[in-house]
C-alpha positions as semicolon CSV with decimal commas, in nm:
position;residue;x (nm);y (nm);z (nm)
1;M;-0,020;0,011;-0,004
2;K;0,278;0,233;0,032
3;I;0,298;0,304;-0,326
4;M;-0,043;0,428;-0,337
5;F;0,017;0,623;-0,038
6;V;0,296;0,834;-0,194
7;P;0,074;1,004;-0,479
8;L;-0,196;1,065;-0,226
9;L;0,036;1,261;-0,020
10;A;0,143;1,463;-0,325
11;L;-0,220;1,570;-0,421
12;A;-0,328;1,880;-0,200
13;A;-0,561;2,139;-0,185
14;V;-0,483;2,394;-0,443
15;L;-0,751;2,626;-0,296
16;A;-1,030;2,615;-0,072
17;G;-1,266;2,787;-0,320
18;C;-1,458;2,601;-0,597
19;A;-1,282;2,764;-0,910
20;T;-0,955;2,912;-0,892
21;A;-0,825;3,217;-1,111
22;V;-0,470;3,158;-1,216
23;N;-0,200;3,397;-1,305
24;P;-0,001;3,307;-1,621
25;T;0,328;3,267;-1,424
26;E;0,191;3,073;-1,123
27;M;0,316;2,740;-0,993
28;V;0,076;2,538;-0,784
29;A;0,284;2,297;-0,566
30;V;0,077;2,001;-0,483
31;E;0,240;1,855;-0,147
32;Q;-0,008;1,728;0,081
33;F;-0,363;1,532;0,003
34;D;-0,669;1,661;0,186
35;G;-0,941;1,451;0,052
36;A;-0,994;1,657;-0,291
37;R;-0,932;1,495;-0,586
38;Q;-1,103;1,733;-0,796
39;R;-1,013;2,102;-0,849
40;S;-1,182;2,397;-1,064
41;F;-0,939;2,645;-1,243
42;K;-1,027;2,945;-1,447
43;L;-0,759;3,044;-1,702
44;E;-0,711;3,340;-1,959
45;R;-0,641;3,242;-2,306
46;D;-0,244;3,177;-2,339
47;A;-0,183;3,143;-1,952
48;T;-0,025;2,835;-1,826
49;L;-0,124;2,648;-1,493
50;T;0,167;2,426;-1,352
51;L;0,156;2,169;-1,121
52;E;0,389;1,988;-0,928
53;L;0,314;1,635;-0,848
54;F;0,541;1,345;-0,667
55;E;0,622;1,041;-0,863
56;N;0,829;0,733;-0,789
57;A;0,927;0,607;-1,128
58;T;1,152;0,354;-0,952
59;T;0,800;0,184;-0,859
60;G;0,703;0,181;-1,242
61;Y;0,433;0,468;-1,144
62;M;0,424;0,777;-1,368
63;W;0,156;1,073;-1,423
64;N;-0,007;1,089;-1,749
65;A;-0,266;1,322;-1,912
66;V;-0,588;1,284;-2,094
67;N;-0,736;1,556;-2,211
68;N;-0,912;1,797;-2,499
69;E;-0,635;1,898;-2,719
70;A;-0,865;2,162;-2,887
71;I;-0,897;2,418;-2,562
72;C;-0,605;2,291;-2,351
73;N;-0,251;2,177;-2,406
74;V;-0,094;1,945;-2,133
75;T;0,281;1,889;-2,116
76;L;0,457;1,656;-1,863
77;E;0,811;1,681;-1,743
78;H;0,897;1,364;-1,552
79;L;1,198;1,441;-1,318
80;P;1,410;1,136;-1,146
81;A;1,488;1,135;-0,794
82;E;1,827;1,272;-0,838
83;A;1,735;1,582;-1,024
84;A;1,413;1,641;-0,759
85;D;1,565;1,557;-0,433
86;G;1,924;1,533;-0,414
87;G;1,993;1,202;-0,558
88;L;1,863;0,986;-0,260
89;C;1,819;0,598;-0,386
90;G;1,469;0,530;-0,420
91;A;1,349;0,889;-0,335
92;P;1,028;1,009;-0,549
93;G;1,093;1,231;-0,834
94;K;0,857;1,508;-0,942
95;C;0,636;1,551;-1,254
96;I;0,592;1,894;-1,375
97;V;0,256;1,938;-1,543
98;R;0,182;2,234;-1,754
99;I;-0,154;2,325;-1,891
100;T;-0,193;2,594;-2,128
101;A;-0,515;2,725;-2,211
102;L;-0,542;2,740;-2,598
103;K;-0,917;2,906;-2,655
104;P;-1,226;2,959;-2,479
105;G;-1,442;2,682;-2,347
106;L;-1,477;2,424;-2,057
107;T;-1,263;2,106;-2,043
108;T;-1,137;1,839;-1,813
109;V;-0,794;1,707;-1,764
110;R;-0,752;1,403;-1,615
111;L;-0,426;1,307;-1,459
112;D;-0,368;0,925;-1,365
113;Y;-0,107;0,789;-1,175
114;A;-0,039;0,438;-1,314
115;R;0,230;0,210;-1,473
116;P;0,212;0,233;-1,824
117;W;0,249;-0,105;-1,910
118;E;-0,030;-0,214;-1,714
119;T;-0,318;-0,132;-1,982
120;G;-0,687;-0,144;-1,839
121;A;-0,564;-0,150;-1,477
122;V;-0,717;0,120;-1,246
123;P;-0,472;0,413;-1,154
124;A;-0,336;0,396;-0,820
125;S;-0,440;0,794;-0,780
126;R;-0,645;1,023;-1,000
127;L;-0,632;1,422;-1,013
128;I;-0,915;1,587;-1,221
129;C;-0,873;1,951;-1,335
130;D;-1,186;2,121;-1,458
131;I;-1,071;2,399;-1,688
132;E;-1,270;2,708;-1,813
133;V;-1,072;2,916;-2,046
134;K;-1,206;3,264;-2,085
């Protein structure tokens, strides 16, 4: 169960409110899990929301994204433990998720924490980002 616990600790309350307007240069550090797995964000066109998620690729688990590419572009940068935490063996790395608003509309970005080769398996964790682009 330790594998599932690490990503759950990685998810935090991004904001207490229902929807959050995001500054284009703002980074949302996701460090503690408070029971909320879904958040709403309001973005201006061309703004980028950046999330920082813990992941431990040494266990095979990595974050991946599913989204509507017409409204938002999502990129994931996987940083190994040596780049993320001083090189400790087995230490979790980080995944930097950048969600860039392309055109006005509503969409949902689903972030799944899973092993890529286990197709059809339930993800160990999931984060849902409801995005409104103005």
